N, C-alpha and C positions, 0 to 999 in steps of 0.2 A: 045473526048469521056467522059473523066472524068467529064467534067462539066455537061453533060447530065445526067450522073449517079448521080451526086450530086443533080441535079435538081429533078430527080426521087425520091431520098431519102428525100428530103425536102417536096416534094408533098405528099409522102406516110405518112411522120410523121404528116403533117398538117391536114391529114384526121383522125388521131387517137387522143389519149388523150394528145399527146405532143403539147406543145405551139409553133408551127411553123407557118410562114406565107409564103406560097410558092409564093404567088403573088409578093412579093418583089423579089425573085430569078427570076420569070419569066420576070418582067419588067427590071430587071437588064440585063438579057441576051439580051432582045429586044434592049434596049438602046446601048448595046455592039456590036449591028449589027450582031448578030447570026441569022441564018436562022430561020424564025418563024414556019415553019411546024414541024421540030424536037422539038422545044421548046414546042409547043402545044401538040405533041403526047407523049412526055416524061412526061410532067406535068399531062396530063389527065390520063395516064396509071398509074403513081405513086399514084395520088390521088384516083383514082377508086380502086386500089389494097388496099390502106389504108382503104377505106371504107369496103372493103371485109374483112379486119381484124376485123373491129367492128361487121360485120354481123356474122363472125365465132365466135367471143367472145361471142356474144348473144346466138347462137345456142348451143355452147358447155360449156359455163362457167356461164350460167344463175344462177346457184345455188349459186354463190359467190357474187351476186349483193349487199348483205348487208355488205360486208367487206370494211373497210376503203380505201384499195388500189384500189378498183374497179373504173374505169375511168369515170363513169357517176353518178351524184348526182341524188337523187329521184326526185328533182324538174325538172332537164333537161329531165329526162326519162318521167316523167308525161306529161310534155309539148309535147314532141315529140310523145308520145302515143295518146294524145288527137288530135293532128294534123293528125296522121295517121288514127285514127278512123273516123275522120270527112271526110278526103279526100281519104282514101284508098291507095292502092298501087301506085297511081299516085303522092303521095306526096313525093315519093323517088326522084323525079326529083328536089326537093328543097334541096337535100343533099348537094349542094354547098353553102347554106347559112352559113354565118359565125357564126350565133347563132342558135343552135338547129340542124344544118345540120348533124353533127357528131352522135348526139343522134338518129336522124331519121334512120341512117344506122343500128345502134344497134337494134332499134325497128323493122326494117325490118327483121333482123335475129330472134328476138324474136317472131315475128308473123309468122315466117317460110315462108316468101315470096319465091317462087321458085327462085333458083340461077340465071337462065338465065334472068328472068323478072328483078330481082334486078340489075344485072349487066348492062342491057340495059338502064334502067331508071337512075340509078345513074351515068353511064358513060356518058349519054346524058347531063345531068345537069352539070357535071364537064367539059365536053368538051366545052359547051356554055360559061361557067364561064371564062375559060382560053382563049377562042376567044375574049371575051370582054376585058379581062386584056391585051392581046396582042394588040388589036386595040387601046385601050386607051393609051398604052405605046409607040405606034409608033409616 
């Protein structure tokens, strides 16, 4: 159970400002012959909840966006906001992307996307990403 909790933590951290790469942990567990369904579920849950952290950060801490400690640069936010404005709420499916995906989840909160819609779209994208990582690692 401890390894799944560690995977959850790595996936959560990877979706936030912390420089984690949960794909390495997922692939390592697959290569260690752990059951893939729990790997997929724990990684997806952790990464989706990490994205929810960004969403909440945007909803409740947007007034701090100009501070040095704030997790997203103006450039990353600007790029994510342009993407969001062009493709709308459906762009949240791309939250799995290694570049700009985390910023998209922040923009989702900034744009006040309904929480249920946010969780479904972001969760779907992240679930598909981990399914591909597991498939490649097998």
